[in-house]
MARMIMI-913724 format. One record per atom (N, C-alpha, C, CB): residue in three letters; z, x, y. Coordinates in steps of 0.2 Angstrom, whole numbers, plus 5000, padded with zeros to 4 digits. Atoms other than C-alpha are relative to their C-alpha. Glycine has a CB too. Layout:
BEGIN
ALAZXY...
! end
This chain:
BEGIN
MET500549955005MET527043805653MET500149964993MET500450094999LYS500050035008LYS526543725636LYS499850054997LYS499549964999ILE500149945005ILE526743835622ILE499949974993ILE500750044999ALA500250015007ALA526043805604ALA500450044996ALA499350004999VAL499849975005VAL526943865590VAL499849994992VAL500750005001GLU500350015006GLU526243895572GLU500450034995GLU499350035001GLY499749975005GLY527043935556GLY499750064997GLY500149954995CYS500349955003CYS526244045544CYS499249995001CYS500350014992MET500849994999MET524344095549MET499650004994MET499950065003HIS500449985007HIS523744165532HIS499350005003HIS500249944994GLY500649994998GLY522244225542GLY499549945003GLY499750034995GLU500350064999GLU521644045547GLU500049995008GLU500549934996LEU500050004992LEU521344085566LEU499649955002LEU499850075004ASP500550064998ASP519743975567ASP500449925001ASP499450004994LYS499850075001LYS520743825560LYS500549985005LYS500349984992VAL499550024996VAL522243835571VAL499749995007VAL500550065000TYR500350014993TYR521243875587TYR499649935002TYR499550075002ALA500350095001ALA520143705582ALA500449965002ALA499749974992THR499450054999THR521643615581THR500450005006THR500550014995LEU499850004993LEU522343665597LEU499549965006LEU500150075002LYS500750024995LYS520543635606LYS500149935000LYS499350024997ARG500150065001ARG520643465598ARG500649965003ARG499949984992LEU499450044997LEU522343415604LEU500050015008LEU500850044997GLU500150014993GLU521943465621GLU499549955002GLU499750075003GLU500450054998GLU520543345621GLU500349935000GLU499550014997VAL499750065002VAL521543205613VAL500649985005VAL500250024994GLU499550014997GLU523043235623GLU499950015008GLU500650044998ASN500249994993ASN522143285640ASN500550055003ASN500049945004THR499649954996THR523243435642THR499850074999THR500750004997LYS500249935000LYS523143625642LYS500550054997LYS499850025007ILE499549955003ILE523943745631ILE500050085003ILE499850004993ASP499949944996ASP524543905640ASP500050064994ASP500750015005LEU499949945005LEU525044015624LEU500249974993LEU500750075003LEU499850015008LEU525144015605LEU500450064998LEU499349994995LEU499549955003LEU526544095596LEU499949994992LEU500749995002CYS500250005007CYS526344135577CYS500750034997CYS499150044997CYS499449995003CYS527944155566CYS499950054993CYS500249944998GLY500149955005GLY527144275554GLY499549994994GLY500750014996ASP500650015005ASP525944305538ASP499449995005ASP500249924995PHE500550004997PHE524744325552PHE499350024997PHE500150045006GLN500549965004GLN523644435541GLN499450035004GLN499749944994ALA500549964995ALA522744545554ALA499550044996ALA500450045005VAL500349965005VAL521544595541VAL499250025003VAL499949964992ARG500649984995ARG519944695550ARG499650014996ARG500150065005ASN500549985005ASN519044745534ASN500350014993ASN499750075002GLU499850005008GLU519044775515GLU500550054999GLU499450024995THR499749965001THR520044925517THR500749975001THR499950055003ASP499450044999ASP521544825525ASP500349964995ASP499949975004LEU499750055005LEU521644705510LEU500450054996LEU499549964995GLN499749955004GLN522244865501GLN500849995001GLN499750085001SER499350004999SER523844855510SER500349925002SER500150045007LEU499750075000LEU524044665510LEU500349984993LEU499549955001ASN499650035006ASN525444605498ASN499849944998ASN500750005000VAL500150065002VAL524644465491VAL499550004992VAL499649965006LYS500250015007LYS524044415472LYS499350015001LYS500249934996PRO500749994999PRO522244465470PRO499549935000PRO499850044993LYS500450075000LYS521644285467LYS500149965006LYS500249954995TYR500150024994TYR522244245484TYR499950045006TYR500549985002ARG500149954995ARG521644395494ARG499449995002ARG500050084997GLU500650024996GLU520344345507GLU500050035006GLU500049935001MET500149964994MET519644425521MET500249955007MET499250015000GLY499750064994GLY520144265533GLY499650015006GLY500850025001THR500550004995THR519444255550THR500250045005THR499949945003PHE499849964994PHE520444385561PHE499550055001PHE500750034998TRP500649944998TRP519044515559TRP499549975005TRP499550004993LYS500550024994LYS517944405570LYS500350015007LYS499949935000TYR499749994992TYR519144425585TYR500250065000TYR500749975002TYR500049935000TYR519444605581TYR499350035002TYR500250034992SER500749974999SER517544645581SER499849985007SER499549964994GLY500450044994GLY517244535597GLY499549964998GLY499750045003GLN500450065002GLN516244415588GLN500249935002GLN499849994993GLU499650064997GLU517544285594GLU500650025004GLU500349964995LYS499549994996LYS518744275608LYS500649954999LYS499750005007ALA499550055002ALA520444195605ALA500149965007ALA500750044998PRO500050054995PRO520444045617PRO500649995003PRO499749944999TYR499250004996TYR522344065621TYR500350054998TYR500549954998PRO499649955003PRO523344205622PRO500550004995PRO500450035006THR499750015007THR524144235606THR500650064999THR499350014994ILE499549945002ILE525844335601ILE500249974994ILE500650025005PHE499850015007PHE526344345583PHE500450064998PHE499350014995ILE499749955003ILE527544435573ILE499850014993ILE500849995000GLY500149995007GLY527444505555GLY500449964995GLY500050074999GLY499650045006GLY527944415539GLY500050054994GLY499749924999ASN500049965006ASN527844475521ASN499450004997ASN500449984996HIS500749995002HIS525944455519HIS499650025006HIS499749944997GLU500349964995GLU525244575531GLU499550054999GLU500450025003ALA500349935000ALA523944715533ALA500450055003ALA499450005003SER499449954997SER525444825534SER499850075003SER500450024996ASN500349944996ASN524344975538ASN499949995007ASN499350034996TYR500250014994TYR523744905553TYR500649995005TYR499449945001LEU499350014996LEU525444835560LEU500450055001LEU500449954996TRP499749945000TRP526145005556TRP499850045006TRP499950044994GLU500349974994GLU524945075569GLU500349985006GLU499350005001LEU499950044993LEU525544955582LEU500949984999LEU499549925001TYR499250015001TYR527544975577TYR500349975006TYR500350074997TYR499750024995TYR528044955595TYR499749945003TYR500050055003GLY500350054997GLY526944815598GLY499450025004GLY500349975004GLY500649984997GLY525144805605GLY499549944999GLY499950084996TRP500550055001TRP523544705606TRP499650024993TRP499550005005ALA500349995006ALA522944685588ALA499349985001ALA500549974994ALA500650034998ALA521344605596ALA500049985006ALA499849954996PRO500050024993PRO520844555613PRO500449935001PRO499250005003ASN499650054998ASN522044425619ASN500449974994ASN499649965002ILE499550015005ILE523144435603ILE500550064998ILE499649974994TYR499549954998TYR524744535604TYR500449994995TYR500349995008PHE499449995005PHE525844585590PHE500650045004PHE499750044993LEU499449984996LEU527644595596LEU500350064997LEU500449955000GLY499749945003GLY528044745584GLY500549984995GLY500350055005PHE499650015005PHE529244765571PHE500649965002PHE500250054997SER499650044996SER530444705583SER499850015008SER500850014998GLY500449994993GLY530044675601GLY500249945005GLY499150014999VAL499950054994VAL530344575618VAL499450025005VAL500750005004VAL500449994994VAL528944545631VAL500049945004VAL499350014998LYS500050064995LYS528644425645LYS499349975000LYS500250025007PHE500650044999PHE527344295647PHE500249965006PHE499849964995GLY499850024994GLY527444245665GLY500750025001GLY499949945001ASN499349984999ASN529344235668ASN500449994993ASN500449965007ILE499750025005ILE529744185651ILE499950064995ILE499649934997ARG499949955006ARG530544315638ARG500049974994ARG500650055001ILE500150015007ILE529944315620ILE500250054996ILE499349984999GLY499849945005GLY530744415607GLY500049974994GLY500650035001GLY500250015007GLY530444425589GLY500250064995GLY499449985000LEU499849955004LEU530944515573LEU499549984994LEU500850014998SER500550015005SER529544545560SER500350014992SER499550055002GLY499849995007GLY529744555540GLY500449954998GLY500350054999ILE499450045002ILE531044475529ILE500550054997ILE499849954994TYR499549975002TYR532644525524TYR500250024992TYR500449965003LYS499849985006LYS533144615508LYS500550055000LYS499450034996PRO499449964999PRO534844695506PRO500050074998PRO500649974998ALA500049925001ALA534344855497ALA499650035005ALA499750014994HIS500249964996HIS533244915510HIS500149995008HIS499450004999TYR499750014993TYR534144845526TYR500450065002TYR500449934999LEU499449954998LEU535544975527LEU499850084997LEU500749974996ALA500249955004ALA534645095516ALA499650065004ALA499649984994GLY500549964995GLY533545175531GLY499449975000GLY499950084998SER500550024999SER531945155537SER499350034999SER500049995007TYR500749975000TYR530145185534TYR499850064997TYR499750005007PHE500149945004PHE530045305521PHE499349994996PHE500650024994GLU500650015003GLU528345225515GLU499550055003GLU499949935001LYS500649974998LYS526745315516LYS499449984998LYS500050084999LEU500650035001LEU524945265516LEU499750054996LEU499649975006PRO500150075003PRO524145225504PRO500649984996PRO499450004996TYR499350035004TYR525645115498TYR499949994993TYR500149925003ASN500050015007ASN526045115481ASN500349934998ASN500450064997GLU499750085001GLU526644945472GLU500649995002GLU500149984993SER499350014997SER528444975478SER499949995008SER500450084998ASP500049994994ASP528045025496ASP499649945004ASP499650065001ILE500450064997ILE526744885499ILE500549945001ILE499449974995ARG499450055000ARG528344765497ARG500550035005ARG500349994993SER499549984995SER529544875506SER499950005006SER500350054998ILE500349984993ILE528544915521ILE500349935005ILE499250015000TYR499850064996TYR528944735528TYR500749985000TYR499649944997HIS499250015001HIS530844735524HIS500250025007HIS500350054993VAL499550004993VAL531944705540VAL500450074999VAL500549935002ARG499549945001ARG532844875543ARG500549995007ARG499550075001TYR499550014995TYR534444885552TYR499950035007TYR500750034998TYR500249964994TYR533745005565TYR499649955005TYR499550064998ASP500350054996ASP532644865572ASP500449955002ASP499449974996VAL499550054998VAL533944735572VAL500650025006VAL500549984992LEU499549984995LEU535244855581LEU499650005007LEU500350074998LYS500450004993LYS533844875595LYS500149935003LYS499350025001LEU500050074996LEU533844685598LEU500749985001LEU499649944997MET499350024998MET535744675597MET500250035007MET500550034995HIS499849974994HIS535744785613HIS499649955005HIS499750075000VAL500250054995VAL534744645622VAL500649955003VAL499449954997GLU499450044998GLU535944575635GLU499649955005GLU500650055005GLU500250064997GLU534744475647GLU499849954995GLU499450035005PRO500150065004PRO534344305642PRO499350004997PRO500049935003ILE500650005005ILE532944275628ILE499949925001ILE500250014992ASP500250085000ASP531944105631ASP499849984993ASP499349985004ILE500250035007ILE531144095614ILE500150074995ILE499249975000PHE500049965007PHE531344195597PHE499849984994PHE500650024999LEU500450025007LEU530344215582LEU500250044995LEU499250015001SER500049965005SER530744275565SER499649964994SER500750034998HIS500550045004HIS529744245550HIS500549974994HIS499550064996ASP499750045005ASP531144195537ASP500749985004ASP500250054994TRP499650044995TRP532644085543TRP500650045000TRP500149914998PRO499449985001PRO534344135548PRO500549974995PRO500250005007VAL499650035007VAL535544115533VAL500549965005VAL500450074994GLY499550044997GLY536643965537GLY499749945005GLY500650055004ILE500350054995ILE535343875548ILE500049934996ILE499350025002THR500250075003THR535243725535THR500749965001THR499750014992ASP499450034998ASP537043685540ASP500049955006ASP500550055000TYR500150034993TYR536443625556TYR499449945001TYR499950055006GLY500550055001GLY535043505550GLY500149964994GLY499350054999ASN499950045005ASN534643385537ASN499850044994ASN499649935001TRP500149965006TRP534843495522TRP499849964994TRP500750044998GLN500150045006GLN534843345510GLN499349995000GLN500449934999ARG500750035001ARG533043295515ARG499650074998ARG499749965008LEU500449935002LEU532543485513LEU500050014992LEU500450075003ILE500049995008ILE533143505495ILE499749944995ILE500950024999LYS500350065003LYS532443325492LYS499350024998LYS500049945004ALA500849985000ALA530643395496ALA499950084997ALA499850015009LYS500149935004LYS531043575490LYS500650014996LYS499950075006PRO499350005004PRO532343555476PRO500050074998PRO500049954993PHE499749935003PHE532243745470PHE500350035006PHE499450044997PHE499549964995PHE533143785487PHE500649985000PHE499849985006LYS499350025001LYS534643685481LYS500550054999LYS500049964995GLU499549965001GLU535643825475GLU500250045005GLU499850054995GLU499949964994GLU535343935489GLU500349975006GLU499550035002VAL499750044995VAL535643795502VAL500850004999VAL499849925000GLU499450015002GLU537343755493GLU500450075000GLU499949974994SER499749934999SER537843945492SER500050045005SER499850054995LYS500149974994LYS537343975509LYS499750085001LYS500750005003THR500349955000THR536244115504THR499150005002THR500150034993LEU500850014999LEU534444045509LEU500050035007LEU499849914999GLY500149974994GLY533844155523GLY500350075002GLY500349955005SER500049944998SER534144305533SER500850025004SER499550015004LYS499449994997LYS535844385537LYS500050035007LYS500450044996PRO500149964994PRO535144495551PRO499849945006PRO499450074999ALA500350044995ALA534244355559ALA500749955002ALA499349954995ALA499450034998ALA535944245559ALA500550045006ALA500550004992LEU499749964996LEU536744395567LEU499750005007LEU500050074997LEU500550004994LEU535344395581LEU500149935004LEU499250004999LEU499950064997LEU535544205583LEU500749995004LEU500049944994ASP499350004997ASP537344215587ASP500150045007ASP500550034994LYS499949954994LYS537144365599LYS499649975005LYS499850074998LEU500450014994LEU535644315609LEU499949925002LEU499350034998ARG500050085000ARG535744115608ARG499549985004ARG500649975002PRO500650024996PRO534044085614PRO500049925000PRO499450024998PRO500150075000PRO533643895619PRO499549984994PRO499849975007TYR500450025006TYR532243905606TYR499950064994TYR499349995003TRP500149945006TRP532043995589TRP499549964995TRP500850024995PHE500650025005PHE530543975577PHE500050054995PHE499449985005SER500149975006SER530344025560SER499549974995SER500650014998ALA500550035004ALA529143995545ALA500250024993ALA499250025002HIS499949975007HIS529044075527HIS500149964994HIS500550035000LEU499850045007LEU529743935516LEU499449945000LEU500949975001HIS500550055000HIS528143825520HIS500349934999HIS499550024995CYS499850085000CYS529043665525CYS500350005008CYS500749974993LYS499850014994LYS529543595542LYS500849995000LYS499749955004PHE499350004999PHE531443605546PHE500350015008PHE500350054995PRO499750004994PRO532243565563PRO500850005000PRO499849955003ALA499349994999ALA534043605568ALA500250025006ALA500250064996ILE499649984993ILE535243615583ILE500650034999ILE500149945004ILE499449965001ILE536543745584ILE500350005007ILE499750084998GLN499450004994GLN538043725597GLN500350064999GLN500649955000HIS499649935000HIS538643895601HIS500750005003HIS499550055003GLY499450014997GLY540443865603GLY500149945003GLY500150065005GLU499950064997GLU541243725611GLU499850015009GLU500949974999GLY500349994992GLY540343695628GLY499550055002GLY500750035004GLY500449944999GLY539243845624GLY499249975000GLY500250054995PRO500850025000PRO537243855625PRO499949974993PRO499650065001VAL500350045006VAL536143755612VAL499450044998VAL499949945002THR500649995003THR534843825602THR499749964996THR500050064997LYS500550055005LYS533343715595LYS499750054996LYS499549955004PHE500349975006PHE532843785579PHE499549964997PHE500550034994LEU500550035003LEU531243745571LEU499650044995LEU499549965005ALA500449965004ALA530443805555ALA499349974998ALA500350024993LEU500750035001LEU528543775552LEU499750014994LEU499550025005ASP500450005006ASP527343755538ASP499550055002ASP499749934998LYS500649975000LYS525743845535LYS499449955001LYS500050044993CYS500650044997CYS523943795541CYS499749964995CYS499550045003LEU500450045006LEU523443665529LEU500049935002LEU500350004992PRO500050084999PRO522943475530PRO500649965000PRO499649984996ASN499550065001ASN524243345533ASN500850054998ASN499749954992ARG499449965000ARG525643485535ARG500350025007ARG499950064996GLY499749994993GLY526843525549GLY500050075002GLY500749965001PHE500049934998PHE526243685554PHE499950025007PHE499450034997LEU500149994993LEU526143665573LEU500449965005LEU499349985002GLN499750034996GLN527143615587GLN500050025007GLN500650004997VAL500249984993VAL526943615606VAL500749995004VAL499349955003ILE499450024997ILE528443625617ILE499850025008ILE500750044997GLU500150004992GLU528543615637GLU500650035003GLU499849935004ILE499449964997ILE529643745645ILE500050025007ILE500050054996GLU500050004994GLU530043765663GLU499850075002GLU500649985003SER500249954998SER529243915671SER499750015007SER499650024996ASP500449984994ASP528544005687ASP499349964999ASP499950095001PRO500750015000PRO526843935691PRO499650054998PRO499849985007GLY500549955003GLY525244025682GLY499750035006GLY499449984995PRO500249995007PRO524244115680PRO500550044996PRO499250034999TYR499649975004TYR525144185666TYR499750064996TYR500449954995GLU500249955004GLU524944355657GLU500550034996GLU499650045004ILE499549965004ILE525844465644ILE500150065003ILE499950014993THR499949954998THR526744595651THR500750044996THR500149995007TYR499449975004TYR527944735645TYR500849975003TYR499950075001ASP499350034998ASP529944685647ASP500450065001ASP500349964994GLU499649954998GLU530944815656GLU500650024996GLU500150005006GLU499549985004GLU532444805647GLU499850024993GLU500549945000TRP500249985007TRP531644815630TRP499850075000TRP499449964998LEU500249934999LEU530744975635LEU500550055000LEU499550005005ALA499549964999ALA532345055640ALA500350014993ALA500549995006ILE499849995008ILE532945015622ILE499750044996ILE500049944997VAL500449965004VAL531545085614VAL500150075001VAL499349985002ARG499849934998ARG531745235624ARG500550044998ARG500050015005LYS499449985003LYS533445265619LYS500150014993LYS500549955002PHE499950005007PHE533345235602PHE499450044996PHE500049934998ASN500449975003ASN531745325599ASN500250064996ASN499550025004GLY499849935004GLY532545495594GLY500549984994GLY500550055006LEU499850015007LEU533445405581LEU499749974996LEU500549975000PHE500550025003PHE532045345573PHE500050024992PHE499350015003PRO499949985007PRO532345335554PRO499550004996PRO500649984998LEU500749995003LEU530945405543LEU500250024992LEU499550065004THR499949985006THR531945435527THR500349934997THR500450065000ARG499650055003ARG532845325514ARG500849995003ARG500150014992LYS499449994998LYS534445375522LYS500149965007LYS500250065001GLY499950054995GLY535345255535GLY500150045007GLY500649964999LEU499949984994LEU535745275553LEU500850045001LEU499949945004PRO499349985000PRO537345385558PRO500549955001PRO500050055006PRO499550065000PRO538945295556PRO500349995008PRO500650024995TRP499850004994TRP539245325575TRP499649965004TRP500050075003VAL500550034997VAL537745235580VAL500249925001VAL499250004996ASP499750064999ASP538445065587ASP499749985006ASP500850005001ARG500250024994ARG538245025605ARG499850075005ARG500649965002LEU500249954995LEU537245145617LEU499949975007LEU499250044997ASP500150034993ASP537145145635ASP499450015002ASP500450035006ILE500649994998ILE535445115642ILE499949995007ILE499549954997LYS499950014993LYS535945105660LYS499450055004LYS500850035002GLU500349944997GLU535045275665GLU499349994997GLU500250074998ASP500850025002ASP533445225654ASP499749945003ASP500049994992ARG500350064996ARG533345055662ARG499850025008ARG500549955000VAL500449994993VAL533145135680VAL499550054998VAL500650045006TRP500549965001TRP532045265673TRP499349964998TRP500150034994VAL500650045002VAL530845135665VAL499849965006VAL500249964993LYS500250044995LYS530945025680LYS499650055005LYS500649965003ASN500449964996ASN530345175691ASN499250014997ASN500350075000ARG500749995004ARG528845215678ARG499649935000ARG500150014992LEU500350055000LEU528445035677LEU499749985007LEU500449964998ASP500250024993ASP528345005696ASP499550055002ASP500850015005GLU500649954998GLU527145165697GLU499449974996GLU500250094997ARG500650015004ARG526045115682ARG499849934999ARG500250024993GLY500250055001GLY526144935681GLY500349964993GLY499350005000ARG499650025006ARG526844815668ARG499549974995ARG500449945001LYS500450025005LYS525244765659LYS499950044994LYS499449995003PRO500049965005PRO525144825641PRO499350044999PRO500149964994PHE500749965000PHE523844965637PHE499449974997PHE500250064995ASP500650045003ASP522144905633ASP499950004992ASP499450035002PHE500349995008PHE521444865615PHE499550055000PHE499749934998VAL500649955002VAL520544995607VAL499949994992VAL500250085002GLN500150005006GLN519744975590GLN500150064996GLN499449994999THR500049945004THR520245105577THR499750014993THR500750015001THR500450005006THR519145055563THR499449955000THR500549984993GLN500550045001GLN517544975559GLN500149934997GLN499550034996PRO499850075003PRO517744785556PRO499549984995PRO500049945005PHE500550035006PHE517044685542PHE499449985002PHE500349954997ASN500650024999ASN515344645541ASN499849964994ASN499550065002PRO500250045005PRO514844505530PRO499450014996PRO500149945002SER500749995002SER513044555528SER499950074997SER499449985006GLN500149935003GLN513544725523GLN500750024997GLN499750055006PRO499449985002PRO515144735513PRO500050074996PRO500349944995ILE499949945002ILE515744895508ILE500650014996ILE499850035005SER499349975004SER517044985496SER500250065005SER499850024992ASN499849954996ASN518045085509ASN500550044996ASN500349985006PRO499549955003PRO519145245505PRO500749965001PRO499950075003PRO499450034999PRO520945215502PRO500350015008PRO500650034995THR499850004993THR521945185519THR500550055001THR500349935002MET499649954998MET522645325528MET500449995008MET499550064999HIS499750024994HIS523745335544HIS499450015006HIS500750045000CYS500349994995CYS522945315560CYS500449995006CYS499549955000ARG499650014993ARG523645345577ARG499749955005ARG500050085004ASN500250044995ASN523345205589ASN500050015007ASN500349944999PRO500049984994PRO522845245606PRO500549955004PRO499449995003GLN499550034997GLN524045105612GLN500750034999GLN500049934998THR499449975002THR525545175603THR500150075003THR500150014993GLU499949934997GLU525145345609GLU500250005007GLU499550035000SER499950014994SER525045285626SER500649985003SER499449965003LEU499250034998LEU526745185627LEU500450064999LEU500249944995LEU499449955000LEU527645335620LEU499950065005LEU500050044993LEU500149954996LEU526745455632LEU500449975006LEU499350015001LEU499850024993LEU527245335647LEU500850004999LEU499749925002LEU499349995001LEU529045335640LEU500450074998LEU500249954995GLU499949935001GLU529045525637GLU500350014993GLU500350025005GLN499750005006GLN529445505619GLN499650024995GLN500349934999PRO500549975005PRO528745595603PRO499849954995PRO500450054997TYR500350055006TYR527645505590TYR500350014994TYR499250005000MET499749995006MET528645475575MET499749974994MET500749995001LEU500250045006LEU527545375564LEU499650034994LEU499649935004ASP500549975006ASP526445495555ASP500350024993ASP499850075001SER499749985007SER526845535537SER500250085000SER499549994995ALA499849924999ALA526945725542ALA500750015003ALA499350045005ASN499449994996ASN528545685552ASN500549984995ASN500049965006ARG499550035005ARG529445615536ARG500450055000ARG499849974994GLY499649945002GLY530945705533GLY500350055006GLY499650044995GLY500049944996GLY530945795549GLY500749995005GLY499349995005ILE499550004996ILE532445715557ILE500749974994ILE499849955007GLN499650025004GLN533545705541GLN500750015002GLN499850034993ALA499349984998ALA535045795549ALA500349945004ALA499950085006GLN499650064996GLN535345635560GLN500149954995GLN499549965006ASN499950075003ASN535245515545ASN500650024995ASN499349984996VAL499449975004VAL536945555537VAL500249954994VAL500550025005ASN499750045005ASN537245395527ASN499549994994ASN500149945002ASN500350005006ASN536845385509ASN499649925000ASN500650014994ALA500350065002ALA535545245504ALA500449964994ALA499250004999ASP499650035006ASP536445105493ASP499650014993ASP500149935001ASN500549985006ASN534945125480ASN499350015003ASN500049954995ASP500649984997ASP533245185481ASP499549954996ASP499850074998GLU500550045004GLU532545055469GLU499749935004GLU500449974994ASP500250064998ASP531444905475ASP500449944996ASP499349994998ASP499650065002ASP532344745474ASP499649934999ASP500650005007ASP500350065000ASP530944625473ASP499649994992ASP499450005006ALA500050025007ALA531044565456ALA499449934999ALA500749984998VAL500550064999VAL530044405461VAL499650005006VAL500449945001ASP500450004994ASP528744355473ASP500449985006ASP499549944998ASP499750004994ASP529344375491ASP499949945003ASP500050055005ASP500250074997ASP528444215497ASP500149954996ASP499350005002ILE499650065004ILE529544075490ILE499649945001ILE500749995002GLY500550074999GLY528143945496GLY499450004996GLY499849995006VAL500550005005VAL526944015484VAL499949964995VAL499950054999ALA500050045006ALA527443935469ALA499849935000ALA500750014997ASP500150085000ASP527343755475ASP499449995004ASP500549975004ASP500750004997ASP525743795485ASP499450034997ASP500150035008ALA500549965004ALA524743885472ALA499349974999ALA500350024993ASP500650055001ASP523543745470ASP499650005007ASP500249924997ASP500450024995ASP523043735488ASP499950075004ASP500449945004GLU500149954996GLU523043915494GLU499250044999GLU500650064998
! end
């Protein structure tokens, strides 16, 4: 199986797909799957731009809307995670994962799916300490200036679910890098190209602590990231004689930049398709009752939950229903360049895919604003603070790339 991996998409689907088509022609090969490491920018219309944390001068419609509307069809199955520049209102509809457009699958705020027999896991967003332990998803639509930034901050709840994964993961995606990853690659070359990373590299604060925990726990053969708008390889040996993880961070889609990599991985013969992962759905089912919707954290006793019974239950349900994800459904009118409109403020929409998945798992729908605060009795930890900690732009790569965005 040949898998293409792309760094930050920034809405440039047309260009990335065209690059892959050209690569297939030149190399006389076939790409089976495209993975994207965040900043995908699944913007469907003008309203979605209101939930996109991008400076006004960089705010553009991009090309995703063509694929959402059906005007174009993704030529490769595409799986992506979220970054820190996303139409967060739309990704929230698909919190558990789902088709963002035909043949384009969002992995969710955290998630695991299968492509053929290959397991692909991912964690969306970026790490910010003030919101990691303080609880989850207190943000409400339409987002204010604080919520539009905090909504994509990684939460302990999503990391804890991934820490319950026991079966081997083949490929893992995160938007920001695992902290300490620079120790395993040529960090001198990195800071020569990006000198403003020097202090963080030397103090070992560049990257995500939760991603580092997951790297140590999951130990996948491949780990891909983006966010810092540069290419950086590393090789991690997990203990003496232990497994090896090949790490690669990729750039954003611009000429003469390292934004794309193709790997070949052993797999069962095709044809391949994206399917639900049995172990992951069991974890989702077990944790859904603990879904934190306030600024308070998870109960202190939440550490290791037994999912054996949920695993058997999910297997029986999937054996009955099948493992393909629920079908894509449009939930809003796509952008029409010939009839631009000024849409009303964004409000929450229940995506039928999410509703269907929760019905399959026999779990309640917890994503509506009306449900916020309804489970406070379960959330007994105090938030470390309620203030937004983003004093600077979350996209570290913006400053050096401002002229070419």
